[in-house]
N, C-alpha and C positions, 0 to 999 in steps of 0.2 A: 785272839793271838796276834802278836806283833808280826808285821809283814815287811818291815824295813830291811834293806840290804846292808850288811856290814862287811867291809873288806878288812881281813886280818892279815897283817904283814909281819912275818918273823922268819928268820933263816933256820931256827931250830925246829925240827919236825915235831918233836914231842910237845913243845909249847904251842905250835900251830894247831895241832890236833886237840889239845886240851881246850884252848880258847874256842875253837870251832865247835867242839862237842857241847860246851855249856851254852854258847849262844844259840845253837840250833835247838837245844832243849827248851830254850825260852821262846822259840817260835820265829827267830830271825832267819832270814835268808843269808847265807854266809859264802863269801868268796875268799880264797886264800892266795897269797903271793909270798914267795920266799926271797924276794930281792926288792931293792928300791926301784929298779927299772921296771919290773913287772907291776909294782904298786902304782907307779905313775901311769902306765898304760891302762890298767884296770880302772883307775879313778877317772881318767879322761874319756874312756869309752862308756863308763857308767851303765845304769844308774847306781850310785853309791850314796847311802844316807849317813854313814859313819865309817871312819877308818880307825882301827885299833892298830897302832903303829909302833913296832920295836925301833928304838933309836940306834941300836948297835947292829947295823946291817953291812954286809960286804959291798964294795962298790959305792953306789950312792947311798949314803947313810940316812937315817930317819930325819935328821935335821934338814938335810938338803931336800928330801922329799917334801917335808913340810913347807920349806921356803918356796919351792917351785909350785906346789899346789895353791898356796895362799897368795901367790903373785899372779895367778892365772884367773881371769874372769869366770871361766867355765867351771873351776873347781874350788875357788876361794870360799864358797859357802859350805863346803863339806866339813863337819866337825871332826876333830882328831883327838883321840884318846891315846896318849903315849904310854908305852911300856918301857920302863927304865930299870937299870940295875942300881943297887945301893952304891952311893959314892958318886953318882952322876948329877949332883945338884946343879952344877953350872949348866949342864945340858938341859935340865928341866927348865931352868929359867930362860935359856935361849929359846927352847921350844915354845914356851908360853908366850914369849914376846913376839915370836914369829906368827902366832895365831892359833896354836894348839889350845884345846879347851880344858884338858885335865890330864892327869897322869896316874898310873898305878905302878908301884915299885915291885920288882921281882925279888924273891918269890912272892906271888900274890895269892890271895884267897879268891876262888871263883865267885864267891858271894859278893865280895867287894867289887870285882870286875863287873858283874852283872848290875850291881847297884849304880856304879858310875855310868855304865852304858845307858841304863834306864833314865838316869838324871839328865844326861845330855840329850837323849831322844825327847824327853818330856819338855825340856826347856827349848831346845832347838836353837842353834846358833843363827838361824835365818829369820827368827821372829823379829818384828819391829817393836822397839821399846816405846811405849806410850808415856811420854814425859809427864803427862797430866794425871795418870792413873795413880790412885792411892795404893801404897805398898803396905801390906800387913804381914808381919812375920814375928814370931816369938813375943806376942803381946806388944810389939812395937808397931806403931802406925805412922807412916810417913806421908805427908801431903806435899808433893813436889811443887805444885802451883802456889800453895800458901807458904811453902818453905817452913813447915812446922812439923814437930815430932812429938808424939805422946807415947808414954810408956804406962800400960795398964790404965789408960785414960788420963794420966797426969802429964802436963807439958814438960818437955825437956829442952833446955836452952843449949843450943849448939852453935859453934862458930860456923862461918860459911864453909870452910874446908872440911870440918867435921861432918857437917850435913851432907856434903858432896860424897865424902868417903863412905858414910853409912848408906847412902842411897845406892851407890855402886855395888856394894857388897850385898845389900838387901834384895836387889833385883835378880841376883843370881846365887841363891843359897847353895852352898856346896861347891861352887866354882872357886878355883884358886886364882887370885890376882897377884901378879908381881908388884913390887913397889913402883917400878917404872910404869907399868900399865895404869896403876892408880894415879900417879902424877900426871900422865898424859890425859887421862879421862877427866881429871879435875881441872887442870890448868892449861893443858896443851903441850905440845912437844918442846916448845922453846922456853918453858917456865923453869927457872933454875932452882929446883927443889932436890934435896939430897934424900937418900934412903933413910937417913936418920930423921928427917922431917916427917916422913910418913909414919915412922915408928912413934914419934911424939904425938901425932894425931890419933893413932890407935890407942895409945895410953890414955889420952883425954877422953876418947869415946867410951872406953871400957869403964872408966871412973864414973862418967855421967850416966851410964846405963845400969850402974849398981850391980845387983845380982845377975842381971842379964848380960853383963859385960863379957862373961866367958863364952857367950855365943859367937864372939869374934875369935876365931882360932888362928894361931900362928902356925904356918907350915914352914918348918925349919929350913932355912937356906933358900926359900922360894918367895914367900909372901904371906898373904892373909886370905881368909874366906869366912863367910858367915855360916855357922853350923846349919845343916839342913833341918827342917822341921820333921818330926816323926810322923 
C-alpha cells in the first residue's frame, strides 16, 4: 500500500471530503486544509509528498500558494496537482508555468484523480533525468546521446527542434507541457519562439510519427502531452 502523504487543499467541505476519502482508500496518508494560508503552513512543516490544490481559494489563492511554494527551497520539490473549474484555462497555464505538475478539471472523476495522483507519484518531480538513458514509449525509441529516433525499429529523421520536443514529451508521458515550457526547455528563456512555432513543430512530429502521431495529445488552451502507455 502507498504510504506517501498528500495535502488536499479546498475550501469546499464536500470536495475536501470526497478527495480525502478516495485518496485514503488508495492507502495514502491525507492531510486537509481549507485555505491557502493553512496549505502553506502544512507544506512548510511537512512532510508532504504531493499537494492536491484548488485554485479558487479565499484569501491566498491557489496560484499564489503555488508561487510561494515553488520559490522556496524547502518546498519547491513538492509536486502540485491543481483542481480547476471549467473556463479557467488561463489559470491552468499560469499554474503550470509556475511549476505545478498537472491538473484535473471540476467536476472530476475520482478515477481520473487517482490516476493522475499515481502518475505524479510514480514519476516524481524530484527524480534526476538521465540525459544519456534510452527512452522507449509507444514503440518509439529515442537515443539522446546518438540523437536518433526509431519507430518500430525503423529510423525517423527529425530536425533538432523536433527531436528536442519529442524527448521532452517522452520523458514525462501524461504530463502537460505549456508551449512556453517547451520553448524554455528546448532553447532557453531568451529564445524568441512564438506559440505558433511550437504548434508547427508538433504538426511536423505527428506527420513523421505516422499512425503514432496521435500519441501526442493537444490539451486545449494549455499545451501538449504524450499519451501515457497502458
